[in-house]
C-alpha positions in Angstrom: -14.3 -181.6 -88.6 -11.7 -180.2 -90.8 -12.2 -177.0 -92.6 -12.4 -177.6 -96.6 -9.3 -176.7 -98.8 -10.2 -172.8 -100.1 -7.5 -172.4 -102.5 -8.5 -174.8 -105.2 -9.2 -173.0 -108.5 -13.0 -173.6 -110.3 -11.6 -173.9 -113.5 -9.9 -172.2 -116.5 -11.9 -169.1 -116.1 -9.1 -166.1 -117.0 -10.0 -162.7 -116.4 -9.9 -160.6 -119.5 -6.9 -158.1 -120.0 -7.8 -154.6 -118.4 -7.0 -151.4 -120.1 -3.4 -149.4 -119.3 -3.9 -147.4 -116.5 -4.4 -144.0 -117.3 -2.0 -141.8 -114.6 -4.1 -138.5 -115.6 -7.5 -140.1 -114.9 -8.2 -138.9 -111.3 -11.1 -141.1 -110.9 -9.2 -144.4 -111.2 -7.5 -145.1 -108.0 -4.7 -147.5 -107.6 -6.7 -149.3 -105.3 -9.4 -149.9 -107.6 -6.7 -150.7 -110.1 -5.3 -153.3 -107.8 -8.7 -154.9 -106.7 -10.0 -155.2 -110.5 -6.7 -156.6 -111.4 -6.6 -159.7 -108.3 -10.0 -160.4 -109.0 -9.6 -164.0 -111.2 -7.2 -165.1 -108.0 -8.9 -163.7 -105.0 -13.0 -164.1 -105.5 -14.8 -166.8 -104.4 -16.9 -167.5 -107.6 -13.1 -168.3 -109.0 -12.9 -171.3 -106.3 -13.9 -174.5 -106.1 -17.3 -174.8 -104.0 -17.1 -176.7 -100.7 -19.3 -179.4 -100.4 -22.0 -178.3 -97.7 -23.4 -181.7 -97.0 -20.0 -182.9 -96.0 -19.6 -180.2 -93.8 -23.2 -180.6 -91.9 -22.4 -181.6 -88.2 -26.2 -182.2 -86.7 -24.6 -181.7 -82.9 -23.8 -178.1 -83.7 -25.5 -174.9 -82.9 -27.0 -173.5 -86.2 -27.0 -169.6 -84.9 -25.4 -168.5 -81.5 -27.5 -167.8 -79.0 -26.0 -164.4 -78.3 -27.7 -163.2 -81.4 -31.1 -163.8 -80.6 -32.0 -160.6 -79.3 -34.3 -162.2 -76.3 -32.1 -164.7 -75.5 -31.7 -163.7 -71.8 -35.5 -163.1 -71.6 -37.1 -165.6 -69.0 -39.6 -166.7 -72.1 -37.1 -168.0 -73.9 -35.0 -169.7 -71.5 -38.1 -171.2 -70.3 -38.4 -172.8 -73.6 -37.1 -176.6 -74.2 -33.7 -177.2 -76.2 -36.0 -178.3 -79.1 -38.1 -175.0 -79.4 -34.6 -173.0 -78.9 -33.1 -175.1 -81.6 -35.7 -174.1 -83.9 -35.8 -170.5 -83.3 -31.5 -171.0 -83.7 -32.6 -172.2 -87.1 -34.8 -169.7 -88.0 -32.0 -167.4 -87.2 -29.7 -168.9 -89.3 -32.4 -168.5 -92.2 -33.2 -164.9 -91.4 -29.6 -164.2 -91.2 -28.9 -165.5 -94.8 -31.8 -163.9 -95.9 -30.5 -160.5 -94.4 -27.1 -161.2 -96.4 -29.1 -162.1 -99.8 -31.7 -159.0 -99.6 -29.1 -156.4 -99.2 -27.0 -157.5 -101.9 -30.0 -157.8 -103.9 -31.8 -154.8 -103.0 -29.1 -152.3 -101.7 -25.7 -153.0 -102.8 -26.1 -153.9 -106.5 -28.5 -151.5 -107.4 -26.1 -148.9 -105.9 -22.9 -150.1 -107.6 -25.3 -149.9 -110.9 -25.0 -145.8 -110.1 -21.3 -146.1 -111.0 -21.4 -148.5 -113.9 -24.3 -146.3 -115.9 -22.4 -143.2 -114.5 -25.5 -141.4 -113.0 -23.1 -138.9 -111.3 -21.3 -138.1 -114.2 -17.8 -138.5 -112.8 -16.5 -140.6 -115.8 -15.5 -143.7 -114.2 -12.5 -145.5 -116.4 -13.0 -148.7 -118.0 -10.4 -150.2 -114.9 -13.1 -148.7 -112.2 -16.5 -150.0 -114.0 -15.0 -153.4 -114.6 -13.8 -153.4 -110.9 -17.5 -152.4 -109.7 -18.9 -155.2 -112.4 -16.6 -157.8 -110.6 -18.0 -156.7 -107.4 -21.4 -157.1 -108.7 -21.2 -160.7 -109.9 -19.5 -161.2 -106.6 -23.0 -160.4 -104.7 -24.6 -162.4 -107.0 -22.8 -165.6 -106.1 -22.6 -164.6 -102.4 -26.3 -164.6 -102.7 -26.3 -168.2 -104.2 -24.1 -169.2 -101.4 -26.4 -167.9 -98.5 -29.3 -169.6 -100.2 -27.5 -172.9 -100.6 -26.6 -172.5 -96.9 -30.1 -172.1 -95.6 -31.4 -175.2 -98.0 -28.7 -177.7 -96.5 -30.0 -176.6 -92.9 -33.8 -177.2 -93.9 -33.0 -180.4 -95.7 -30.7 -181.7 -93.2 -33.0 -180.7 -90.3 -35.7 -181.3 -92.0 -37.5 -178.1 -91.2 -39.5 -176.0 -93.9 -38.4 -172.6 -92.7 -39.2 -170.8 -95.7 -37.8 -167.3 -96.5 -41.2 -165.9 -97.8 -42.2 -166.5 -94.1 -39.9 -163.4 -93.0 -40.4 -160.2 -94.1 -37.5 -157.9 -96.0 -34.7 -157.4 -93.5 -34.7 -154.0 -91.5 -31.8 -152.5 -93.8 -34.1 -153.0 -97.1 -37.3 -151.7 -95.3 -35.5 -148.7 -94.5 -33.8 -148.1 -97.8 -36.7 -148.6 -99.5 -38.8 -145.9 -97.2 -36.0 -143.5 -97.6 -35.6 -143.7 -101.4 -39.4 -143.8 -101.5 -39.7 -140.3 -99.5 -36.5 -138.9 -101.4 -37.9 -135.6 -103.3 -36.1 -136.5 -107.0 -34.1 -139.2 -109.0 -30.6 -137.3 -107.7 -31.6 -137.5 -104.1 -32.7 -141.2 -104.5 -29.6 -141.7 -106.2 -27.6 -140.3 -102.8 -29.5 -142.4 -100.6 -28.8 -145.6 -102.7 -25.2 -145.1 -102.8 -24.6 -143.6 -99.0 -26.6 -147.2 -98.1 -24.2 -149.3 -100.5 -21.5 -147.7 -98.9 -22.6 -148.7 -95.1 -23.1 -152.1 -96.3 -20.2 -152.6 -98.1 -18.1 -151.5 -95.7 -19.4 -152.8 -92.4 -21.0 -156.2 -93.7 -17.7 -157.7 -92.9 -18.1 -157.2 -89.5 -21.7 -158.4 -89.5 -20.3 -161.4 -91.2 -17.8 -161.8 -88.4 -20.2 -162.4 -85.7 -20.4 -165.9 -87.4 -16.9 -166.7 -87.6 -15.3 -166.9 -84.1 -17.6 -169.6 -82.4 -16.0 -173.0 -82.6 -19.6 -174.5 -81.7 -21.4 -173.2 -84.8 -22.2 -175.1 -87.6 -19.1 -175.7 -90.2 -21.5 -175.2 -92.9 -22.3 -171.9 -91.3 -19.3 -170.6 -90.3 -17.7 -171.9 -94.0 -20.1 -169.7 -96.0 -19.7 -166.7 -93.8 -15.7 -167.1 -93.8 -16.0 -167.4 -97.6 -18.1 -164.5 -98.1 -16.3 -162.3 -95.8 -12.9 -162.7 -97.7 -14.9 -161.0 -100.8 -15.9 -158.5 -98.8 -12.7 -157.0 -97.4 -11.7 -155.8 -100.9 -15.6 -154.7 -101.5 -14.8 -152.3 -98.5 -11.9 -150.8 -100.2 -13.8 -150.1 -103.4 -17.1 -148.9 -102.0 -14.8 -146.3 -100.0 -13.1 -145.3 -103.2 -16.3 -144.9 -105.1 -17.7 -142.6 -102.6 -14.8 -140.6 -102.6 -14.8 -140.4 -106.3 -18.4 -139.3 -106.2 -18.1 -137.1 -103.3 -15.4 -134.9 -104.8 -17.5 -133.5 -107.3 -20.6 -132.9 -105.0 -21.9 -129.5 -104.3 -22.8 -128.4 -100.4 -26.4 -129.5 -100.7 -25.9 -132.9 -102.3 -23.0 -133.3 -99.6 -25.5 -132.8 -97.0 -27.8 -135.3 -98.2 -25.4 -137.6 -98.7 -23.9 -137.5 -95.0 -27.9 -137.5 -93.6 -28.1 -140.7 -95.8 -25.2 -142.2 -94.2 -26.5 -142.0 -90.9 -29.6 -143.3 -91.6 -27.7 -146.2 -93.5 -25.5 -146.7 -90.3 -28.8 -147.2 -88.0 -30.3 -149.4 -90.1 -27.8 -151.7 -90.9 -26.4 -152.1 -86.9 -29.7 -152.2 -85.2 -31.3 -155.1 -84.4 -34.5 -156.3 -86.4 -37.2 -157.6 -84.1 -39.9 -157.2 -87.2 -38.0 -160.4 -88.6 -38.4 -162.1 -84.9 -41.5 -161.0 -84.4 -42.5 -163.2 -87.7 -40.5 -165.9 -86.7 -42.0 -166.0 -83.0 -45.6 -166.0 -84.9 -44.4 -168.6 -87.0 -43.3 -171.0 -84.5 -46.0 -170.1 -82.1 -43.8 -169.3 -79.1 -45.3 -169.5 -75.6 -45.4 -165.5 -74.4 -43.9 -164.7 -77.6 -45.4 -161.5 -77.9 -45.0 -160.2 -74.5 -41.1 -161.3 -74.7 -41.0 -159.2 -78.1 -42.6 -156.3 -76.0 -40.0 -156.3 -73.2 -37.2 -156.6 -75.4 -38.1 -153.5 -77.5 -38.9 -151.6 -74.5 -35.1 -152.1 -73.0 -33.8 -148.6 -72.6 -30.4 -149.5 -74.3 -31.0 -151.9 -77.1 -27.8 -153.6 -78.0 -26.5 -152.7 -82.1 -26.4 -156.2 -83.7 -23.2 -154.7 -85.3 -21.1 -152.9 -83.0 -18.1 -152.5 -85.4 -18.5 -149.3 -87.6 -14.8 -148.5 -87.7 -14.5 -148.7 -91.3 -17.2 -146.2 -92.2 -16.3 -143.8 -89.5 -12.5 -143.6 -91.0 -13.9 -143.0 -94.6 -16.1 -140.6 -93.2 -13.2 -138.9 -91.1 -11.2 -139.3 -94.4 -13.9 -137.1 -96.3 -14.1 -134.3 -93.1 -17.6 -135.4 -92.4 -17.7 -137.9 -89.6 -18.5 -134.9 -86.9 -21.4 -134.1 -89.1 -23.0 -137.5 -88.9 -26.1 -137.7 -86.3 -25.0 -141.3 -85.2 -23.7 -142.6 -82.0 -20.2 -144.0 -82.9 
């Protein structure tokens, strides 16, 4: 099936003129300014929406078997194809919910710290505009992934509501870290760290769904469109962290580094809590034992293995060796 035309304009939506660049403003980098200037041309929210029903192909897989954490377990292999197809369908619903949860509860609240100038770095109008543009993108990405789940439910005839699933692992660990923080500033540093990890690493997470030609075109197209935006967001998030990091004292820097490590572990690891809810919903025979065996594996495989972007950022800041992370 042909890929959709991704270049058409959504309509006469023009980006407002941005203020002139102030070369003396140290927190307005050329990278951020370029991103803000180009938003109207590159952002998915500014493009024509693909027809998801037209893209749907009932013969294609909704989710790669390789991303099911217990795909090699004998109990999973013993299931009939209809049962495995439903689990893959749930995998796609959970994948979308993961993205939506992170955008809504991790990324945009972290970006809001910049637009409200919580860290008192004095972002320029251009920086603030660029962050607000990214926040609009994230809201639209949430809608995109909701629609991609909805079309699978509708065309497959499967209910599979997001409400049956818990918050994703990144959100759970983000909330726990924020709740355990001793004061609002420590909370803000955690939020900024998790946002930075998510925005610099999510393109690798999305890339897991773009290479397999056997996958559902609806799913691959949704992820490809989202990923194009996130490649720009990664640069924005890196510049924002550098902007804040410059003004932090030693204690705050240490807290931020610790939070970055926690964010990396949360974002890259497998989410067996979500899969436990799926197995329970589907009443998979031997499901509890299968999950227990998977959890007990000596070297659990990371879902996201490419951490090169956040590693480069930490190296630029001179803190890569300070993170308690196995790269």
